VMD Tcl script that builds the backbone (N, CA, C; Angstrom):
set m [mol new atoms 498]
animate dup $m
set s [atomselect $m all]
$s set {name element resname resid chain x y z} {
  {N N MET 1 A -8.946 -3.798 21.751}
  {CA C MET 1 A -9.469 -2.516 21.079}
  {C C MET 1 A -8.456 -1.910 20.131}
  {N N PRO 2 A -7.890 -1.769 19.595}
  {CA C PRO 2 A -6.964 -1.259 18.248}
  {C C PRO 2 A -7.140 0.142 18.728}
  {N N PHE 3 A -5.467 0.783 19.457}
  {CA C PHE 3 A -5.075 2.157 19.565}
  {C C PHE 3 A -5.212 2.565 18.182}
  {N N PHE 4 A -6.109 4.356 17.967}
  {CA C PHE 4 A -6.024 5.189 16.670}
  {C C PHE 4 A -5.433 6.411 17.342}
  {N N LEU 5 A -4.313 6.676 16.506}
  {CA C LEU 5 A -3.764 8.611 16.901}
  {C C LEU 5 A -3.873 8.654 15.142}
  {N N TRP 6 A -3.886 9.661 15.206}
  {CA C TRP 6 A -4.612 10.371 14.105}
  {C C TRP 6 A -5.576 9.837 13.408}
  {N N GLY 7 A -6.641 9.288 13.667}
  {CA C GLY 7 A -7.618 8.818 12.564}
  {C C GLY 7 A -6.290 7.685 12.202}
  {N N HIS 8 A -5.287 7.064 12.399}
  {CA C HIS 8 A -4.935 6.119 11.614}
  {C C HIS 8 A -5.011 4.519 12.068}
  {N N MET 9 A -4.915 3.599 11.650}
  {CA C MET 9 A -4.862 2.192 12.175}
  {C C MET 9 A -3.556 1.644 11.538}
  {N N ALA 10 A -3.109 0.897 12.528}
  {CA C ALA 10 A -1.905 0.638 12.476}
  {C C ALA 10 A -1.898 -0.872 11.750}
  {N N TYR 11 A -1.053 -1.369 10.830}
  {CA C TYR 11 A -1.150 -2.615 10.225}
  {C C TYR 11 A -0.983 -3.533 10.715}
  {N N LEU 12 A -0.585 -3.702 12.066}
  {CA C LEU 12 A -0.226 -4.901 12.833}
  {C C LEU 12 A -1.037 -4.806 13.813}
  {N N THR 13 A -1.904 -5.612 14.685}
  {CA C THR 13 A -2.109 -5.584 16.309}
  {C C THR 13 A -1.156 -6.277 16.952}
  {N N ILE 14 A -1.103 -6.140 18.222}
  {CA C ILE 14 A -0.033 -6.575 19.395}
  {C C ILE 14 A 0.421 -7.833 18.710}
  {N N ASP 15 A -0.762 -8.264 19.215}
  {CA C ASP 15 A -0.772 -10.294 18.568}
  {C C ASP 15 A 0.094 -10.254 17.507}
  {N N GLN 16 A -0.379 -9.778 16.110}
  {CA C GLN 16 A 0.376 -9.641 15.112}
  {C C GLN 16 A 1.801 -9.310 15.137}
  {N N PHE 17 A 2.054 -8.513 15.470}
  {CA C PHE 17 A 3.359 -7.740 15.851}
  {C C PHE 17 A 4.095 -8.996 16.629}
  {N N VAL 18 A 4.064 -9.361 17.805}
  {CA C VAL 18 A 4.748 -10.183 18.579}
  {C C VAL 18 A 4.962 -12.105 17.452}
  {N N ASN 19 A 4.146 -12.318 16.689}
  {CA C ASN 19 A 4.145 -13.401 16.029}
  {C C ASN 19 A 4.910 -12.947 14.826}
  {N N LEU 20 A 5.391 -11.602 14.533}
  {CA C LEU 20 A 6.202 -11.810 13.369}
  {C C LEU 20 A 8.036 -10.694 13.868}
  {N N ALA 21 A 7.346 -10.635 15.244}
  {CA C ALA 21 A 9.034 -9.855 15.709}
  {C C ALA 21 A 10.170 -10.956 15.898}
  {N N VAL 22 A 11.576 -10.255 16.183}
  {CA C VAL 22 A 12.786 -11.485 16.920}
  {C C VAL 22 A 12.495 -11.273 17.686}
  {N N CYS 23 A 12.091 -10.098 19.007}
  {CA C CYS 23 A 11.870 -10.066 20.841}
  {C C CYS 23 A 10.939 -10.559 20.659}
  {N N PRO 24 A 11.045 -11.897 22.208}
  {CA C PRO 24 A 10.615 -12.356 22.756}
  {C C PRO 24 A 8.834 -11.707 23.088}
  {N N SER 25 A 8.110 -12.728 23.673}
  {CA C SER 25 A 6.834 -11.734 23.283}
  {C C SER 25 A 6.669 -10.947 25.268}
  {N N THR 26 A 7.575 -11.890 25.953}
  {CA C THR 26 A 7.850 -11.019 27.193}
  {C C THR 26 A 8.255 -9.598 27.268}
  {N N TYR 27 A 9.294 -9.281 26.564}
  {CA C TYR 27 A 9.605 -8.014 26.379}
  {C C TYR 27 A 8.654 -6.764 26.033}
  {N N VAL 28 A 7.644 -7.350 24.899}
  {CA C VAL 28 A 6.174 -6.655 24.791}
  {C C VAL 28 A 4.785 -6.945 26.392}
  {N N ASP 29 A 4.889 -7.740 26.578}
  {CA C ASP 29 A 4.045 -7.939 27.820}
  {C C ASP 29 A 5.221 -6.992 28.436}
  {N N PHE 30 A 6.374 -7.027 28.809}
  {CA C PHE 30 A 6.219 -5.822 30.219}
  {C C PHE 30 A 6.226 -4.446 29.848}
  {N N ILE 31 A 6.783 -4.323 28.891}
  {CA C ILE 31 A 6.213 -2.483 28.242}
  {C C ILE 31 A 4.701 -2.640 28.427}
  {N N GLU 32 A 4.117 -3.548 27.379}
  {CA C GLU 32 A 2.335 -3.152 28.358}
  {C C GLU 32 A 2.015 -3.251 29.815}
  {N N THR 33 A 2.577 -4.276 30.479}
  {CA C THR 33 A 2.439 -3.539 31.553}
  {C C THR 33 A 2.679 -2.540 32.472}
  {N N GLU 34 A 3.925 -2.105 32.069}
  {CA C GLU 34 A 4.779 -0.803 32.892}
  {C C GLU 34 A 4.023 0.613 32.363}
  {N N GLN 35 A 3.446 0.016 30.264}
  {CA C GLN 35 A 2.670 1.398 30.039}
  {C C GLN 35 A 1.712 0.969 28.878}
  {N N PRO 36 A 0.531 0.868 29.667}
  {CA C PRO 36 A -0.479 0.068 28.744}
  {C C PRO 36 A -0.839 1.339 27.496}
  {N N GLY 37 A -0.471 0.355 26.386}
  {CA C GLY 37 A -0.917 1.471 25.229}
  {C C GLY 37 A 0.776 2.060 24.576}
  {N N TRP 38 A 1.220 1.856 24.985}
  {CA C TRP 38 A 3.148 2.254 24.195}
  {C C TRP 38 A 3.178 1.642 22.948}
  {N N THR 39 A 3.150 -0.032 22.626}
  {CA C THR 39 A 3.026 -0.913 21.787}
  {C C THR 39 A 2.493 -0.336 20.588}
  {N N ALA 40 A 1.213 -0.370 20.681}
  {CA C ALA 40 A 0.372 0.046 19.994}
  {C C ALA 40 A 0.038 1.392 19.528}
  {N N ALA 41 A 1.003 2.680 20.364}
  {CA C ALA 41 A 1.080 3.723 19.521}
  {C C ALA 41 A 2.207 3.678 18.611}
  {N N GLN 42 A 3.378 3.038 18.780}
  {CA C GLN 42 A 4.415 2.477 18.003}
  {C C GLN 42 A 4.191 1.887 16.880}
  {N N LEU 43 A 3.192 0.845 17.039}
  {CA C LEU 43 A 2.813 0.259 15.426}
  {C C LEU 43 A 1.982 1.375 14.644}
  {N N ASP 44 A 0.948 1.963 15.418}
  {CA C ASP 44 A 0.106 3.465 14.643}
  {C C ASP 44 A 1.181 4.634 13.937}
  {N N TYR 45 A 2.043 4.730 15.323}
  {CA C TYR 45 A 2.873 5.791 14.405}
  {C C TYR 45 A 4.021 5.227 13.156}
  {N N TRP 46 A 4.361 4.417 13.237}
  {CA C TRP 46 A 5.096 3.479 12.279}
  {C C TRP 46 A 4.711 3.496 11.178}
  {N N SER 47 A 3.080 2.947 11.152}
  {CA C SER 47 A 2.537 2.782 10.163}
  {C C SER 47 A 2.233 4.036 9.371}
  {N N SER 48 A 1.845 5.289 10.337}
  {CA C SER 48 A 1.851 6.457 10.025}
  {C C SER 48 A 3.129 7.189 9.170}
  {N N PHE 49 A 4.152 6.387 8.726}
  {CA C PHE 49 A 5.310 7.216 9.188}
  {C C PHE 49 A 5.711 6.206 7.900}
  {N N ILE 50 A 5.604 5.298 7.437}
  {CA C ILE 50 A 5.449 3.992 5.723}
  {C C ILE 50 A 4.511 4.826 5.694}
  {N N ASP 51 A 3.266 5.030 5.093}
  {CA C ASP 51 A 2.094 5.960 4.365}
  {C C ASP 51 A 3.042 7.141 4.062}
  {N N ALA 52 A 3.472 8.156 4.872}
  {CA C ALA 52 A 4.114 9.307 4.756}
  {C C ALA 52 A 5.137 9.490 3.404}
  {N N ARG 53 A 5.833 7.827 3.872}
  {CA C ARG 53 A 6.880 7.841 2.892}
  {C C ARG 53 A 6.369 7.351 1.298}
  {N N LEU 54 A 5.640 6.475 1.576}
  {CA C LEU 54 A 5.262 5.840 -0.244}
  {C C LEU 54 A 4.319 6.751 -0.651}
  {N N ALA 55 A 3.634 7.366 0.235}
  {CA C ALA 55 A 2.121 8.087 -0.902}
  {C C ALA 55 A 2.505 8.959 -1.610}
  {N N LYS 56 A 3.809 9.341 -2.035}
  {CA C LYS 56 A 4.130 10.242 -3.385}
  {C C LYS 56 A 3.863 9.162 -4.773}
  {N N ARG 57 A 3.577 7.648 -4.345}
  {CA C ARG 57 A 4.351 6.805 -5.434}
  {C C ARG 57 A 2.608 6.043 -5.720}
  {N N TYR 58 A 2.389 5.490 -4.018}
  {CA C TYR 58 A 1.529 4.266 -3.751}
  {C C TYR 58 A 0.522 5.324 -3.233}
  {N N VAL 59 A -0.222 4.154 -3.447}
  {CA C VAL 59 A -2.182 4.198 -2.879}
  {C C VAL 59 A -1.902 3.820 -1.350}
  {N N THR 60 A -1.893 5.066 -0.250}
  {CA C THR 60 A -2.024 4.758 1.077}
  {C C THR 60 A -2.721 5.188 1.830}
  {N N PRO 61 A -3.343 5.310 2.670}
  {CA C PRO 61 A -3.127 3.975 3.406}
  {C C PRO 61 A -3.410 2.867 3.015}
  {N N PHE 62 A -3.122 1.792 3.321}
  {CA C PHE 62 A -3.135 1.097 2.666}
  {C C PHE 62 A -4.373 0.048 3.232}
  {N N ALA 63 A -5.029 -1.262 2.358}
  {CA C ALA 63 A -5.899 -1.447 3.301}
  {C C ALA 63 A -6.076 -1.824 5.179}
  {N N SER 64 A -7.020 -1.767 5.811}
  {CA C SER 64 A -5.826 -2.320 6.923}
  {C C SER 64 A -6.381 -3.241 7.568}
  {N N ASP 65 A -7.292 -4.590 6.650}
  {CA C ASP 65 A -7.462 -5.787 7.024}
  {C C ASP 65 A -6.606 -6.240 6.536}
  {N N SER 66 A -6.161 -6.461 5.181}
  {CA C SER 66 A -5.085 -6.587 4.607}
  {C C SER 66 A -3.896 -6.464 3.930}
  {N N PRO 67 A -3.428 -5.348 4.569}
  {CA C PRO 67 A -1.919 -4.429 3.711}
  {C C PRO 67 A -1.122 -5.169 3.508}
  {N N PRO 68 A -0.463 -4.759 2.561}
  {CA C PRO 68 A 0.592 -6.391 1.914}
  {C C PRO 68 A 1.647 -6.198 2.890}
  {N N LEU 69 A 2.124 -7.698 2.538}
  {CA C LEU 69 A 2.950 -8.168 4.338}
  {C C LEU 69 A 4.146 -7.730 3.922}
  {N N VAL 70 A 4.949 -7.133 2.852}
  {CA C VAL 70 A 6.425 -6.297 2.950}
  {C C VAL 70 A 6.025 -5.596 4.170}
  {N N VAL 71 A 4.559 -4.584 4.045}
  {CA C VAL 71 A 4.130 -3.487 5.125}
  {C C VAL 71 A 4.823 -3.547 6.101}
  {N N GLN 72 A 3.544 -4.971 6.802}
  {CA C GLN 72 A 3.934 -4.939 7.950}
  {C C GLN 72 A 5.129 -5.647 8.124}
  {N N GLY 73 A 5.868 -6.603 7.267}
  {CA C GLY 73 A 7.565 -6.706 7.546}
  {C C GLY 73 A 8.100 -5.305 7.699}
  {N N TRP 74 A 7.948 -4.791 7.679}
  {CA C TRP 74 A 8.766 -3.145 7.361}
  {C C TRP 74 A 8.308 -2.925 9.234}
  {N N LEU 75 A 7.131 -2.611 8.778}
  {CA C LEU 75 A 6.207 -2.233 10.900}
  {C C LEU 75 A 7.331 -2.687 11.638}
  {N N THR 76 A 7.212 -4.295 11.408}
  {CA C THR 76 A 7.657 -5.229 12.553}
  {C C THR 76 A 9.505 -4.638 12.840}
  {N N ARG 77 A 9.990 -4.413 11.596}
  {CA C ARG 77 A 11.654 -4.320 12.009}
  {C C ARG 77 A 11.533 -3.009 12.612}
  {N N LEU 78 A 11.147 -2.567 11.173}
  {CA C LEU 78 A 11.104 -0.541 12.783}
  {C C LEU 78 A 10.715 -0.610 14.270}
  {N N VAL 79 A 9.449 -1.440 14.911}
  {CA C VAL 79 A 8.871 -1.273 16.127}
  {C C VAL 79 A 9.884 -1.983 16.954}
  {N N THR 80 A 10.650 -3.145 16.509}
  {CA C THR 80 A 11.309 -4.257 17.218}
  {C C THR 80 A 12.337 -3.251 18.123}
  {N N GLU 81 A 13.239 -2.535 17.325}
  {CA C GLU 81 A 14.323 -1.859 17.924}
  {C C GLU 81 A 13.606 -0.566 18.487}
  {N N ARG 82 A 12.548 -0.036 18.617}
  {CA C ARG 82 A 11.794 0.150 19.385}
  {C C ARG 82 A 11.561 0.060 20.907}
  {N N VAL 83 A 11.002 -1.323 20.616}
  {CA C VAL 83 A 10.703 -2.470 21.893}
  {C C VAL 83 A 11.928 -2.319 22.457}
  {N N TYR 84 A 13.200 -2.989 21.811}
  {CA C TYR 84 A 14.244 -3.453 22.500}
  {C C TYR 84 A 14.595 -1.832 23.318}
  {N N ALA 85 A 14.524 -0.923 22.750}
  {CA C ALA 85 A 15.020 0.352 23.378}
  {C C ALA 85 A 14.507 0.783 24.767}
  {N N ARG 86 A 13.015 0.607 24.772}
  {CA C ARG 86 A 11.705 0.701 25.585}
  {C C ARG 86 A 12.482 0.179 26.782}
  {N N ARG 87 A 12.614 -1.094 26.752}
  {CA C ARG 87 A 12.514 -2.374 27.988}
  {C C ARG 87 A 14.308 -2.303 28.157}
  {N N GLY 88 A 15.331 -1.714 27.418}
  {CA C GLY 88 A 16.486 -1.624 27.778}
  {C C GLY 88 A 17.395 -2.872 27.343}
  {N N VAL 89 A 18.521 -2.175 26.986}
  {CA C VAL 89 A 19.600 -2.860 26.181}
  {C C VAL 89 A 20.727 -2.781 26.661}
  {N N ASP 90 A 21.273 -4.052 26.879}
  {CA C ASP 90 A 23.055 -3.928 26.871}
  {C C ASP 90 A 24.011 -3.912 25.555}
  {N N ALA 91 A 24.073 -2.807 25.842}
  {CA C ALA 91 A 24.615 -2.577 24.601}
  {C C ALA 91 A 25.895 -3.694 23.684}
  {N N SER 92 A 27.154 -3.982 24.697}
  {CA C SER 92 A 28.098 -5.474 23.945}
  {C C SER 92 A 26.900 -6.423 23.816}
  {N N ASP 93 A 25.602 -6.545 23.667}
  {CA C ASP 93 A 24.811 -7.341 23.503}
  {C C ASP 93 A 24.931 -7.694 21.792}
  {N N GLY 94 A 25.074 -9.012 21.126}
  {CA C GLY 94 A 25.793 -8.765 19.760}
  {C C GLY 94 A 24.053 -8.509 18.910}
  {N N GLN 95 A 23.117 -9.247 19.508}
  {CA C GLN 95 A 21.968 -9.497 18.811}
  {C C GLN 95 A 21.387 -7.615 18.878}
  {N N ILE 96 A 21.709 -6.784 19.374}
  {CA C ILE 96 A 21.120 -5.375 19.498}
  {C C ILE 96 A 21.596 -5.089 18.453}
  {N N THR 97 A 22.775 -5.081 17.803}
  {CA C THR 97 A 23.484 -5.064 16.101}
  {C C THR 97 A 22.487 -5.146 15.279}
  {N N TYR 98 A 22.246 -6.463 15.327}
  {CA C TYR 98 A 22.029 -7.649 14.159}
  {C C TYR 98 A 20.075 -6.488 14.522}
  {N N ILE 99 A 19.870 -6.444 15.247}
  {CA C ILE 99 A 18.400 -5.591 15.404}
  {C C ILE 99 A 18.487 -4.221 14.477}
  {N N GLN 100 A 19.468 -3.508 14.908}
  {CA C GLN 100 A 19.781 -1.776 14.668}
  {C C GLN 100 A 19.993 -2.284 12.901}
  {N N GLU 101 A 20.517 -2.832 12.654}
  {CA C GLU 101 A 21.211 -2.997 11.027}
  {C C GLU 101 A 20.269 -3.633 10.292}
  {N N ASP 102 A 18.889 -4.645 10.602}
  {CA C ASP 102 A 17.698 -4.686 10.335}
  {C C ASP 102 A 16.834 -3.659 10.602}
  {N N THR 103 A 16.615 -3.136 11.407}
  {CA C THR 103 A 16.086 -1.632 11.409}
  {C C THR 103 A 16.386 -0.862 9.996}
  {N N LYS 104 A 17.412 -0.562 9.824}
  {CA C LYS 104 A 18.399 0.160 8.845}
  {C C LYS 104 A 17.978 -0.202 7.477}
  {N N ASN 105 A 17.990 -1.648 7.487}
  {CA C ASN 105 A 17.879 -1.985 5.684}
  {C C ASN 105 A 16.281 -1.980 5.557}
  {N N ALA 106 A 15.866 -1.887 6.783}
  {CA C ALA 106 A 14.159 -1.457 6.602}
  {C C ALA 106 A 13.492 -0.503 6.669}
  {N N GLN 107 A 14.281 0.629 6.319}
  {CA C GLN 107 A 14.393 2.042 6.234}
  {C C GLN 107 A 14.673 2.170 4.603}
  {N N THR 108 A 15.567 1.804 4.624}
  {CA C THR 108 A 16.140 1.780 3.473}
  {C C THR 108 A 15.138 1.313 1.972}
  {N N GLU 109 A 14.833 -0.084 2.311}
  {CA C GLU 109 A 13.472 -0.628 1.692}
  {C C GLU 109 A 13.017 -0.184 1.028}
  {N N ILE 110 A 12.330 1.121 2.561}
  {CA C ILE 110 A 11.209 1.607 2.469}
  {C C ILE 110 A 11.143 3.169 1.417}
  {N N THR 111 A 12.886 3.401 1.819}
  {CA C THR 111 A 13.362 4.550 0.945}
  {C C THR 111 A 13.206 3.780 -0.994}
  {N N GLU 112 A 13.992 3.061 -0.987}
  {CA C GLU 112 A 13.666 2.559 -1.934}
  {C C GLU 112 A 12.537 2.040 -2.942}
  {N N ALA 113 A 11.620 1.263 -2.063}
  {CA C ALA 113 A 10.442 1.701 -2.093}
  {C C ALA 113 A 9.496 3.060 -2.880}
  {N N ALA 114 A 9.700 3.962 -2.129}
  {CA C ALA 114 A 9.128 5.307 -2.392}
  {C C ALA 114 A 9.457 5.943 -3.395}
  {N N ASN 115 A 11.020 5.456 -3.334}
  {CA C ASN 115 A 11.646 6.322 -5.112}
  {C C ASN 115 A 11.046 5.951 -5.961}
  {N N SER 116 A 10.155 7.320 -6.721}
  {CA C SER 116 A 9.067 7.377 -8.191}
  {C C SER 116 A 10.141 6.936 -9.111}
  {N N LYS 117 A 11.326 6.974 -9.935}
  {CA C LYS 117 A 12.067 6.325 -10.640}
  {C C LYS 117 A 12.483 4.793 -10.248}
  {N N ASP 118 A 12.528 4.941 -9.643}
  {CA C ASP 118 A 12.970 2.855 -8.966}
  {C C ASP 118 A 11.967 2.230 -8.124}
  {N N GLY 119 A 11.349 2.779 -8.132}
  {CA C GLY 119 A 10.346 1.658 -7.328}
  {C C GLY 119 A 10.691 0.447 -7.521}
  {N N LEU 120 A 11.040 -0.735 -6.291}
  {CA C LEU 120 A 11.058 -2.080 -7.174}
  {C C LEU 120 A 10.386 -2.972 -6.407}
  {N N PHE 121 A 9.706 -2.767 -5.305}
  {CA C PHE 121 A 8.225 -3.197 -4.642}
  {C C PHE 121 A 7.147 -3.364 -5.442}
  {N N GLU 122 A 6.558 -4.439 -5.560}
  {CA C GLU 122 A 5.052 -4.028 -6.080}
  {C C GLU 122 A 3.816 -4.198 -4.941}
  {N N LEU 123 A 3.858 -2.974 -5.241}
  {CA C LEU 123 A 2.310 -2.438 -4.337}
  {C C LEU 123 A 1.423 -1.544 -4.848}
  {N N PRO 124 A 0.222 -1.548 -4.482}
  {CA C PRO 124 A -0.391 -0.246 -5.273}
  {C C PRO 124 A -0.596 0.632 -6.028}
  {N N LEU 125 A -0.297 0.932 -6.866}
  {CA C LEU 125 A 0.809 2.117 -7.394}
  {C C LEU 125 A -0.724 3.432 -7.824}
  {N N ARG 126 A -0.739 4.355 -7.354}
  {CA C ARG 126 A -1.332 6.091 -7.150}
  {C C ARG 126 A -1.549 5.853 -8.843}
  {N N GLN 127 A -2.812 6.127 -9.092}
  {CA C GLN 127 A -3.422 5.790 -10.606}
  {C C GLN 127 A -3.468 7.274 -10.953}
  {N N ASP 128 A -3.347 8.887 -9.903}
  {CA C ASP 128 A -4.145 10.216 -10.478}
  {C C ASP 128 A -1.945 10.487 -10.335}
  {N N ALA 129 A -1.376 9.407 -10.175}
  {CA C ALA 129 A 0.147 10.653 -9.719}
  {C C ALA 129 A 0.836 10.430 -11.853}
  {N N PRO 130 A 1.764 11.555 -11.859}
  {CA C PRO 130 A 2.579 11.200 -13.292}
  {C C PRO 130 A 3.423 10.216 -13.113}
  {N N GLY 131 A 3.590 9.386 -14.408}
  {CA C GLY 131 A 4.377 8.157 -14.381}
  {C C GLY 131 A 3.845 6.761 -13.866}
  {N N ALA 132 A 2.421 7.027 -13.600}
  {CA C ALA 132 A 1.977 5.635 -12.716}
  {C C ALA 132 A 1.551 4.435 -13.718}
  {N N ASP 133 A 1.716 4.940 -15.149}
  {CA C ASP 133 A 1.457 3.888 -16.084}
  {C C ASP 133 A 2.394 2.067 -16.003}
  {N N GLY 134 A 3.136 2.302 -14.787}
  {CA C GLY 134 A 4.137 1.661 -14.917}
  {C C GLY 134 A 3.780 0.081 -14.595}
  {N N VAL 135 A 4.126 -0.919 -14.219}
  {CA C VAL 135 A 3.644 -2.244 -14.483}
  {C C VAL 135 A 3.185 -2.555 -12.982}
  {N N THR 136 A 2.136 -2.830 -12.692}
  {CA C THR 136 A 1.400 -2.685 -11.292}
  {C C THR 136 A 1.231 -4.306 -10.912}
  {N N ARG 137 A 1.945 -5.526 -12.066}
  {CA C ARG 137 A 1.750 -6.941 -11.400}
  {C C ARG 137 A 2.551 -7.575 -13.007}
  {N N GLY 138 A 3.832 -8.463 -12.722}
  {CA C GLY 138 A 3.686 -8.991 -13.980}
  {C C GLY 138 A 3.348 -10.167 -13.624}
  {N N GLN 139 A 3.504 -10.233 -15.347}
  {CA C GLN 139 A 3.026 -11.633 -15.445}
  {C C GLN 139 A 3.352 -12.351 -16.570}
  {N N VAL 140 A 2.902 -13.568 -16.848}
  {CA C VAL 140 A 3.687 -14.482 -18.018}
  {C C VAL 140 A 3.234 -13.694 -19.341}
  {N N LEU 141 A 4.172 -13.226 -20.175}
  {CA C LEU 141 A 4.130 -12.966 -21.766}
  {C C LEU 141 A 3.873 -13.677 -22.651}
  {N N SER 142 A 4.466 -14.672 -22.437}
  {CA C SER 142 A 4.391 -16.536 -23.907}
  {C C SER 142 A 3.904 -17.242 -22.989}
  {N N TYR 143 A 3.878 -17.944 -23.891}
  {CA C TYR 143 A 3.330 -19.250 -23.800}
  {C C TYR 143 A 3.665 -20.519 -25.091}
  {N N THR 144 A 4.405 -21.632 -24.516}
  {CA C THR 144 A 4.968 -22.722 -25.464}
  {C C THR 144 A 4.309 -23.843 -24.799}
  {N N GLU 145 A 4.484 -24.794 -25.508}
  {CA C GLU 145 A 3.912 -26.663 -24.933}
  {C C GLU 145 A 4.880 -27.181 -25.636}
  {N N GLN 146 A 6.239 -26.692 -25.802}
  {CA C GLN 146 A 7.628 -27.275 -25.506}
  {C C GLN 146 A 7.728 -27.845 -24.093}
  {N N SER 147 A 9.084 -28.731 -24.653}
  {CA C SER 147 A 9.311 -29.339 -22.665}
  {C C SER 147 A 9.960 -28.267 -22.738}
  {N N PRO 148 A 10.088 -28.318 -21.547}
  {CA C PRO 148 A 11.194 -27.191 -20.913}
  {C C PRO 148 A 12.737 -27.534 -21.129}
  {N N TYR 149 A 12.679 -28.411 -21.496}
  {CA C TYR 149 A 14.443 -29.076 -21.644}
  {C C TYR 149 A 14.710 -29.599 -23.198}
  {N N THR 150 A 13.945 -28.915 -23.781}
  {CA C THR 150 A 13.813 -28.602 -25.245}
  {C C THR 150 A 15.039 -27.968 -25.806}
  {N N TRP 151 A 15.731 -26.565 -25.244}
  {CA C TRP 151 A 16.982 -25.886 -24.950}
  {C C TRP 151 A 18.011 -27.252 -25.701}
  {N N THR 152 A 18.119 -27.731 -24.538}
  {CA C THR 152 A 19.211 -29.360 -24.089}
  {C C THR 152 A 19.170 -29.117 -25.264}
  {N N TYR 153 A 18.446 -29.764 -26.081}
  {CA C TYR 153 A 18.658 -30.930 -27.003}
  {C C TYR 153 A 18.860 -29.676 -28.655}
  {N N VAL 154 A 18.607 -29.058 -28.732}
  {CA C VAL 154 A 18.784 -27.518 -29.521}
  {C C VAL 154 A 20.275 -27.188 -29.542}
  {N N GLN 155 A 20.895 -26.965 -28.163}
  {CA C GLN 155 A 22.024 -26.926 -28.087}
  {C C GLN 155 A 23.202 -27.747 -28.295}
  {N N GLU 156 A 22.635 -29.330 -28.358}
  {CA C GLU 156 A 23.616 -30.187 -27.983}
  {C C GLU 156 A 23.770 -30.924 -29.900}
  {N N ARG 157 A 22.351 -30.532 -30.893}
  {CA C ARG 157 A 22.848 -30.615 -32.042}
  {C C ARG 157 A 23.414 -29.332 -32.667}
  {N N ASN 158 A 23.214 -28.231 -32.077}
  {CA C ASN 158 A 24.103 -27.319 -32.344}
  {C C ASN 158 A 25.643 -27.329 -32.201}
  {N N GLY 159 A 25.830 -27.481 -31.050}
  {CA C GLY 159 A 27.216 -28.351 -30.586}
  {C C GLY 159 A 27.873 -29.128 -31.913}
  {N N ARG 160 A 27.124 -30.686 -31.902}
  {CA C ARG 160 A 27.399 -30.938 -32.481}
  {C C ARG 160 A 27.558 -30.612 -34.118}
  {N N GLY 161 A 26.887 -29.537 -34.502}
  {CA C GLY 161 A 27.178 -29.628 -36.082}
  {C C GLY 161 A 27.954 -28.543 -36.211}
  {N N GLU 162 A 28.518 -28.049 -35.523}
  {CA C GLU 162 A 30.057 -27.355 -35.522}
  {C C GLU 162 A 31.211 -27.463 -35.422}
  {N N SER 163 A 31.569 -29.419 -34.300}
  {CA C SER 163 A 32.084 -30.055 -33.811}
  {C C SER 163 A 32.599 -31.033 -35.361}
  {N N GLY 164 A 31.751 -30.903 -36.443}
  {CA C GLY 164 A 32.280 -31.745 -37.288}
  {C C GLY 164 A 31.451 -33.453 -37.433}
  {N N GLY 165 A 30.066 -33.106 -35.761}
  {CA C GLY 165 A 29.630 -34.557 -36.017}
  {C C GLY 165 A 28.631 -34.569 -36.774}
  {N N TRP 166 A 27.475 -35.353 -36.517}
  {CA C TRP 166 A 26.366 -35.359 -37.389}
  {C C TRP 166 A 26.505 -34.937 -38.448}
}
mol reanalyze $m
mol bondsrecalc $m
mol representation Tube
mol addrep $m
């Protein structure tokens, strides 16, 4: 049964988190044995955190049955460091440095996505927000039936014409 905190459902179940996380599943199992529900509470809290950061620009909460994969990735990266911290970490372990850096990068990406001026992630935009008329999905705006190599033929012809050939 999913854990609900403040009426919000996490974007990942514990099993989905374990499949995406770089930490061993035994870490999560150990924590859940010691304090059942802790991992689910973290997933729920950090899902709410992501929503709070993105609510200005994007439609949040995202659909809990099919949230954007990038959101699931951010959630995994945020909670993984908490799992390591909860379990206990040797400060000289080189992997924890990677985990901490990955968490900082996830937070930076979330901030970047939330920036209403330079949002660089394609998530569902709010329609009621000012400036919500941006591109929601990129698409091809031109079409040609020429060979993809036509430009090389044109370039060759132009080059020969400049050098006195042909």
